[in-house]
C-alpha positions as CSV (number, residue, x, y, z in Angstrom):
1,M,9.7,-43.1,44.2
2,F,7.8,-40.4,46.1
3,V,6.1,-43.2,48.2
4,L,9.4,-44.8,48.9
5,F,10.9,-41.4,49.9
6,L,8.2,-40.9,52.5
7,C,8.7,-44.5,53.8
8,N,12.3,-43.8,54.3
9,L,11.5,-40.8,56.4
10,S,9.5,-43.0,58.8
11,L,12.5,-45.1,59.4
12,V,14.4,-42.3,61.1
13,P,15.4,-43.3,64.7
14,A,13.1,-42.1,67.4
15,A,15.9,-40.4,69.3
16,A,16.7,-38.2,66.4
17,S,13.1,-37.2,66.0
18,K,12.9,-36.2,69.6
19,N,15.9,-34.0,69.3
20,K,14.4,-32.1,66.4
21,V,11.1,-31.6,68.2
22,K,12.9,-30.4,71.3
23,G,15.0,-27.9,69.4
24,S,12.2,-26.7,67.2
25,Q,10.1,-24.9,69.7
26,G,9.0,-21.4,68.5
27,Q,9.8,-22.1,64.8
28,F,7.1,-21.2,62.2
29,P,7.3,-21.0,58.4
30,L,6.4,-17.7,56.7
31,T,4.9,-17.3,53.2
32,Q,3.3,-14.6,50.9
33,N,0.4,-14.7,48.4
34,V,1.5,-14.4,44.8
35,T,-0.3,-12.9,41.8
36,V,0.9,-13.7,38.3
37,V,-0.4,-13.2,34.7
38,E,-1.4,-16.2,32.8
39,G,1.7,-17.5,30.9
40,G,4.1,-15.8,33.4
41,T,6.3,-17.3,36.1
42,A,5.4,-17.5,39.8
43,V,8.0,-17.8,42.6
44,L,6.8,-19.3,45.9
45,T,9.1,-18.6,48.9
46,C,8.9,-20.2,52.4
47,R,11.2,-18.8,55.2
48,V,12.0,-19.9,58.7
49,D,13.8,-17.4,61.0
50,Q,15.2,-20.1,63.4
51,N,15.7,-23.7,62.2
52,D,17.7,-26.5,63.7
53,N,18.0,-28.4,60.5
54,T,14.3,-29.2,60.2
55,S,13.0,-30.0,56.7
56,L,10.8,-27.7,54.5
57,Q,8.3,-28.9,51.9
58,W,6.1,-27.2,49.2
59,S,2.8,-28.8,48.2
60,N,0.3,-27.8,45.4
61,P,-3.5,-27.3,45.9
62,A,-4.0,-31.0,45.2
63,Q,-1.7,-31.7,48.2
64,Q,1.0,-33.1,45.9
65,T,4.5,-32.6,47.2
66,L,6.5,-30.4,44.8
67,Y,9.8,-30.1,46.6
68,F,11.1,-31.6,49.9
69,D,14.1,-29.6,50.8
70,D,16.2,-29.6,47.6
71,K,14.7,-32.8,46.3
72,K,12.1,-32.6,43.5
73,A,9.1,-34.8,44.2
74,L,6.7,-34.1,41.2
75,R,7.7,-34.6,37.6
76,D,6.7,-31.2,36.1
77,N,9.3,-29.5,33.9
78,R,7.6,-26.1,34.7
79,I,8.6,-26.4,38.4
80,E,12.2,-25.5,39.3
81,L,14.2,-25.1,42.5
82,V,15.2,-21.5,43.2
83,R,16.9,-21.8,46.6
84,A,17.0,-24.5,49.3
85,S,18.6,-24.0,52.8
86,W,17.6,-24.7,56.4
87,H,16.1,-21.2,56.5
88,E,14.4,-20.9,53.1
89,L,12.8,-23.0,50.4
90,S,11.9,-21.2,47.1
91,I,10.5,-22.7,43.9
92,S,9.3,-21.3,40.6
93,V,6.4,-22.3,38.4
94,S,6.8,-21.1,34.8
95,D,4.2,-20.8,32.0
96,V,1.4,-20.5,34.6
97,S,-2.1,-21.5,33.5
98,L,-5.4,-20.8,35.1
99,S,-5.4,-24.4,36.4
100,D,-2.4,-23.6,38.6
101,E,-4.4,-21.2,40.6
102,G,-5.1,-22.1,44.2
103,Q,-3.7,-22.5,47.7
104,Y,-0.1,-23.8,48.1
105,T,1.3,-25.1,51.4
106,C,4.7,-24.8,53.0
107,S,5.3,-27.4,55.8
108,L,7.9,-27.4,58.5
109,F,8.5,-30.9,59.8
110,T,8.5,-30.2,63.5
111,M,6.5,-32.2,66.0
112,P,3.7,-31.4,65.3
113,V,4.2,-30.3,61.7
114,K,3.7,-26.5,61.2
115,T,2.3,-25.1,57.9
116,S,1.8,-21.8,56.1
117,K,-0.5,-21.1,53.2
118,A,0.2,-19.0,50.1
119,Y,-2.5,-18.4,47.5
120,L,-1.5,-18.2,43.9
121,T,-3.8,-16.0,41.8
122,V,-3.6,-16.3,38.0
123,L,-4.9,-13.4,36.0
124,G,-6.7,-14.1,32.7
125,V,-5.5,-11.8,30.0
126,P,-8.4,-10.4,27.9
127,E,-8.3,-11.1,24.2
128,K,-7.9,-8.2,21.7
129,P,-11.3,-6.4,21.5
130,Q,-13.4,-6.4,18.3
131,I,-15.9,-3.8,17.2
132,S,-19.0,-4.9,15.3
133,G,-22.1,-3.3,14.0
134,F,-20.6,-0.8,11.5
135,S,-21.6,-1.0,7.8
136,S,-20.1,1.5,5.4
137,P,-21.4,4.0,4.5
138,V,-23.8,5.5,7.0
139,M,-26.2,8.3,6.0
140,E,-26.3,11.5,7.9
141,G,-28.9,11.4,10.6
142,D,-28.9,7.6,11.0
143,L,-28.7,5.8,14.4
144,M,-25.5,3.8,14.7
145,Q,-25.0,0.9,17.2
146,L,-21.5,-0.3,17.8
147,T,-20.5,-3.3,20.0
148,C,-17.1,-3.9,21.5
149,K,-16.4,-7.4,22.8
150,T,-13.5,-9.2,24.5
151,S,-13.1,-12.7,26.1
152,G,-10.7,-14.6,28.5
153,S,-10.4,-11.9,31.2
154,K,-10.0,-12.9,34.8
155,P,-11.4,-11.0,36.6
156,A,-13.8,-9.4,34.2
157,A,-12.2,-6.6,32.1
158,D,-13.5,-3.0,31.9
159,I,-14.5,-1.5,28.5
160,R,-14.5,2.3,27.8
161,W,-15.5,4.2,24.6
162,F,-13.9,7.3,23.2
163,K,-14.8,9.6,20.3
164,N,-12.6,12.6,19.3
165,D,-10.5,11.8,22.4
166,K,-13.5,12.4,24.6
167,E,-14.9,9.5,26.7
168,I,-18.5,8.5,26.1
169,K,-20.2,7.6,29.4
170,D,-23.7,6.6,28.4
171,V,-23.0,3.0,27.2
172,K,-24.4,-0.5,28.0
173,Y,-22.1,-3.1,29.7
174,L,-22.6,-6.9,29.8
175,K,-20.5,-9.6,31.6
176,E,-20.8,-13.3,30.9
177,E,-18.9,-16.3,32.5
178,D,-16.9,-18.4,30.0
179,A,-17.4,-22.2,29.6
180,N,-14.4,-22.9,31.8
181,R,-16.1,-21.0,34.6
182,K,-12.9,-19.2,35.4
183,T,-12.8,-16.3,32.8
184,F,-15.3,-13.8,31.5
185,T,-16.5,-12.4,28.3
186,V,-17.5,-8.7,28.5
187,S,-19.2,-6.5,25.9
188,S,-20.2,-2.9,25.6
189,T,-22.7,-1.3,23.2
190,L,-22.6,2.4,22.1
191,D,-25.6,4.1,20.5
192,F,-25.5,7.5,18.8
193,R,-26.9,9.4,15.9
194,V,-24.4,10.5,13.3
195,D,-23.9,13.8,11.4
196,R,-21.4,15.1,8.9
197,S,-19.0,16.1,11.7
198,D,-18.6,12.4,12.4
199,D,-17.1,11.6,9.0
200,G,-13.6,10.4,9.3
201,V,-13.8,10.3,13.1
202,A,-12.1,7.4,14.9
203,V,-14.3,5.7,17.5
204,I,-12.1,3.8,20.0
205,C,-13.0,0.9,22.3
206,R,-10.5,0.5,25.1
207,V,-10.1,-2.6,27.4
208,D,-8.5,-2.0,30.8
209,H,-7.3,-4.9,32.9
210,E,-4.8,-5.4,35.7
211,S,-3.0,-8.1,33.6
212,L,-2.1,-5.5,30.9
213,N,0.4,-3.6,33.1
214,A,-1.2,-0.2,32.4
215,T,-1.1,-0.8,28.7
216,P,-4.7,-1.1,27.5
217,Q,-5.8,-3.0,24.5
218,V,-7.7,-0.9,21.9
219,A,-9.9,-1.4,18.8
220,M,-10.6,1.4,16.4
221,Q,-13.3,2.0,13.9
222,V,-13.1,5.0,11.5
223,L,-16.6,6.3,10.5
224,E,-17.6,7.1,7.0
225,I,-20.7,9.3,6.8
226,H,-22.4,10.4,3.5
227,Y,-24.2,13.7,3.5
228,T,-25.6,16.3,1.1
229,P,-23.3,19.1,-0.2
230,S,-22.8,22.4,1.6
231,V,-22.3,25.4,-0.7
232,K,-20.8,28.8,-0.3
233,I,-19.9,31.5,-2.9
234,I,-16.7,33.5,-2.4
235,P,-16.1,36.6,-4.6
236,S,-12.6,37.7,-5.6
237,T,-13.2,41.3,-4.5
238,P,-15.7,42.7,-1.9
239,F,-16.2,45.9,-4.0
240,P,-16.7,45.0,-7.7
241,Q,-16.3,48.0,-10.0
242,E,-17.3,48.7,-13.6
243,G,-14.7,47.6,-16.1
244,Q,-12.9,45.3,-13.6
245,P,-12.8,41.4,-13.7
246,L,-14.6,39.3,-11.1
247,I,-14.2,35.7,-10.1
248,L,-17.0,33.9,-8.1
249,T,-15.8,30.6,-6.5
250,C,-18.4,28.1,-5.6
251,E,-17.0,26.2,-2.6
252,S,-18.9,22.9,-2.1
253,K,-18.3,20.1,0.3
254,G,-20.1,16.8,0.5
255,K,-19.7,13.1,0.5
256,P,-19.6,11.7,-2.1
257,L,-17.8,14.6,-3.7
258,P,-20.4,16.8,-5.5
259,E,-20.5,16.8,-9.3
260,P,-19.5,19.9,-11.3
261,V,-21.5,22.9,-10.1
262,L,-24.2,24.7,-12.2
263,W,-24.2,28.5,-12.5
264,T,-27.3,30.6,-13.3
265,K,-28.2,34.3,-13.2
266,D,-31.7,35.5,-12.1
267,G,-33.1,32.0,-12.5
268,G,-31.9,31.5,-16.1
269,E,-28.7,30.8,-18.1
270,L,-25.7,33.1,-18.1
271,P,-26.5,35.9,-20.5
272,D,-23.1,36.4,-22.0
273,P,-21.1,33.2,-22.3
274,D,-18.2,34.9,-24.2
275,R,-17.7,37.3,-21.3
276,M,-18.8,35.0,-18.5
277,V,-16.6,31.9,-18.5
278,V,-17.2,28.9,-16.2
279,S,-14.1,26.9,-15.3
280,G,-14.6,24.1,-12.8
281,R,-16.2,25.7,-9.8
282,E,-15.3,29.2,-10.8
283,L,-17.4,31.8,-12.7
284,N,-15.0,34.4,-14.3
285,I,-16.6,37.6,-15.6
286,L,-13.9,39.2,-17.7
287,F,-15.0,42.8,-17.3
288,L,-18.0,44.2,-15.4
289,N,-20.7,46.5,-16.5
290,K,-24.1,47.6,-15.1
291,T,-26.0,44.9,-17.0
292,D,-24.2,42.3,-14.9
293,N,-26.1,43.3,-11.8
294,G,-28.3,40.5,-10.5
295,T,-28.5,37.3,-8.4
296,Y,-26.0,34.6,-9.3
297,R,-26.8,31.0,-8.1
298,C,-24.5,28.0,-7.7
299,E,-25.9,24.5,-7.4
300,A,-24.0,21.4,-6.2
301,T,-25.4,17.8,-6.4
302,N,-24.2,14.4,-5.2
303,T,-26.0,11.0,-4.8
304,I,-27.4,12.1,-1.5
305,G,-29.0,15.4,-2.5
306,Q,-28.6,19.0,-3.8
307,S,-27.7,22.3,-2.2
308,S,-27.3,25.9,-3.5
309,A,-26.0,29.3,-2.6
310,E,-26.8,32.8,-4.0
311,Y,-24.7,36.0,-4.5
312,V,-26.2,39.4,-5.3
313,L,-23.9,41.3,-7.6
314,I,-24.0,45.1,-7.6
315,V,-21.5,46.8,-9.9
316,H,-20.2,50.1,-8.6
317,D,-19.0,53.1,-10.5
318,V,-15.3,53.8,-10.8
319,P,-14.4,56.6,-8.3
320,N,-13.6,60.1,-9.8
321,T,-9.9,60.6,-9.5
322,L,-10.2,64.4,-10.2
323,L,-11.9,65.2,-6.9
324,P,-8.8,66.8,-5.3
325,T,-8.4,69.4,-8.1
326,T,-12.0,70.3,-9.1
327,I,-12.0,73.6,-7.1
328,I,-9.1,75.1,-9.0
329,P,-10.6,75.0,-12.5
330,S,-13.8,76.7,-11.2
331,L,-11.9,79.6,-9.7
332,T,-9.6,79.9,-12.7
333,T,-12.6,80.0,-15.1
334,A,-14.2,82.8,-13.2
335,T,-11.0,84.8,-13.2
336,V,-10.4,84.1,-16.9
337,T,-13.9,85.5,-17.8
338,T,-13.1,88.7,-16.0
339,T,-9.6,89.0,-17.7
340,V,-11.0,88.5,-21.2
341,A,-13.5,91.3,-20.6
342,I,-10.7,93.8,-19.9
343,T,-8.3,92.4,-22.6
344,T,-5.2,91.0,-20.9
345,S,-1.8,90.2,-22.4
346,P,-1.2,87.3,-24.8
347,T,0.7,85.5,-22.1
348,T,-2.4,85.5,-19.9
349,S,-4.6,84.2,-22.8
350,A,-2.2,81.4,-23.4
351,T,-2.2,80.5,-19.8
352,T,-6.0,80.6,-19.7
353,S,-6.3,78.5,-22.8
354,S,-4.1,75.8,-21.3
355,I,-6.1,75.8,-18.0
356,R,-9.5,75.6,-19.8
357,D,-8.4,72.5,-21.7
358,P,-9.7,69.5,-19.8
359,N,-7.2,67.2,-21.4
360,A,-4.3,69.4,-20.2
361,L,-5.9,69.5,-16.7
362,A,-6.1,65.8,-16.5
363,G,-2.4,65.4,-17.2
364,Q,-1.3,67.9,-14.5
365,N,-0.4,67.1,-11.0
366,G,-2.3,68.8,-8.1
367,P,0.6,71.1,-7.0
368,D,1.1,72.5,-10.6
369,H,-2.6,73.5,-11.0
370,A,-2.5,75.3,-7.6
371,L,0.6,77.3,-8.7
372,I,-0.9,78.3,-12.1
373,G,-4.2,79.3,-10.5
374,G,-2.4,81.5,-7.9
375,I,-0.3,83.2,-10.6
376,V,-3.3,84.0,-12.8
377,A,-5.2,85.3,-9.8
378,V,-2.3,87.6,-8.8
379,V,-2.0,88.9,-12.4
380,V,-5.7,89.6,-12.7
381,F,-5.8,91.3,-9.3
382,V,-2.8,93.5,-10.2
383,T,-4.4,94.4,-13.5
384,L,-7.7,95.3,-12.0
385,C,-6.1,97.4,-9.4
386,S,-4.0,99.3,-12.0
387,I,-7.1,100.0,-14.2
388,F,-9.1,101.2,-11.2
389,L,-6.3,103.6,-10.1
390,L,-5.7,104.9,-13.6
391,G,-9.4,105.5,-14.2
392,R,-9.8,107.3,-10.9
393,Y,-6.8,109.5,-11.6
394,L,-8.0,110.5,-15.1
395,A,-11.5,111.3,-13.8
396,R,-10.1,113.6,-11.0
397,H,-7.9,115.7,-13.4
398,K,-10.6,116.0,-16.0
399,G,-12.9,117.6,-13.5
400,T,-10.3,120.1,-12.5
401,Y,-9.7,121.2,-16.2
402,L,-13.3,121.9,-16.8
403,T,-13.6,124.0,-13.8
404,N,-10.7,126.3,-14.9
405,E,-12.2,126.8,-18.3
406,A,-15.4,127.9,-16.8
407,K,-13.7,130.7,-14.8
408,G,-14.7,134.2,-15.9
409,A,-18.1,133.2,-17.2
410,E,-19.8,132.9,-13.9
411,D,-20.7,136.7,-13.7
412,A,-21.4,137.2,-17.5
413,P,-25.0,138.3,-18.4
414,D,-24.9,136.4,-21.7
415,A,-22.9,134.0,-23.8
416,D,-20.9,136.6,-25.8
417,T,-19.8,138.3,-22.6
418,A,-18.8,135.0,-21.2
419,I,-16.7,134.3,-24.2
420,I,-15.0,137.6,-24.1
421,N,-14.3,137.2,-20.4
422,A,-12.9,133.7,-21.1
423,E,-10.7,135.1,-23.8
424,G,-9.6,137.9,-21.6
425,S,-8.6,135.4,-19.1
426,Q,-5.9,134.3,-21.5
427,V,-3.9,137.3,-20.5
428,N,-2.9,135.6,-17.3
429,A,-2.7,132.2,-19.1
430,E,1.0,132.3,-19.1
431,E,1.0,133.0,-15.4
432,K,-1.2,130.0,-14.6
433,K,0.2,126.9,-16.3
434,E,-0.7,123.4,-15.5
435,Y,1.6,120.5,-16.1
436,F,0.4,117.0,-16.6
437,I,2.7,114.2,-15.9
């Protein structure tokens, strides 16, 4: 039918053909290159700004006519007419394959025929990448080699590696042409030495390609690293005191998980199992004393190896809570000793007795001891002052009395005369009277 259609065109009267040529001067078809992803739909458009009813035609890279004006020439269900007019001829090709790629021709049947080329580019979509080379588990310190591979990309895809959301630049890249000689297989190899920080880390291989519409394809591999335990001892209090409890926690991390820990003291077994209780990873000392001083060791073991940690225990004395009031008993004791020597009242003795009792002192508050000490000090001071003044007064008057008795005997030649003079002095005794108050 296509051959017959072309033959019929040749039967057009010569006069008609001349008219079309005469009126078609300056006409030229316009086309644009098209890029489409494999499996998508491509639309080919040919336009003419000025056209005096001259026919338009689309041809494929094999020079097969697809459409002549609005008439379909090639039996291909994937090819459909989009628009046909004297100024435009647009067709669509659905489910595009790599074999559809090539140069398409739009022809304007003037005399001579004018053509415009449009190149159809088909992008090969890369397959989902695969990561190989990982065997679980990996021992700490081993060298790991991971390979990411994808096929079917056109043009060749780009592969990037990420670990802990950080891109790894130092990788190997290889590109190979597929058997169809149109697409490519690309692979990338990542080499690195693992440690315990890599356990549980996701290593990502990302494939970037223009056919993916800014949505890259990724493959992920979660690492499993086995390593020896790490051990740390954590005390329940930073300042252990005598008589208090203490809990030592052995914090151990490792993969596989360490077995139950082993506690020792100074290189041997725990000396007092009744008072030193091991519960899981904890060593609980019910109450501390000075004999608990020493070096405690915690050991953790798994299938990879063994590790340990040490803790030096120093049991401190309980602080003396009587320090704020120790100065008051010393002053009171000195005062009481002085008071007893001069015989104070029963009230003072009772007060002294209560203050000298250490049990009574321990039960009193700081402000009460200060008040009692002040009162006792005032009483003692007043008593001493009274005794001193009384003694001085008595001594002074006693001297005056002796001096008066001796008057009249100063000029006596002997003792008898002195006595007589003394007796004679009694005559004026009534005139000289002394009153003691």
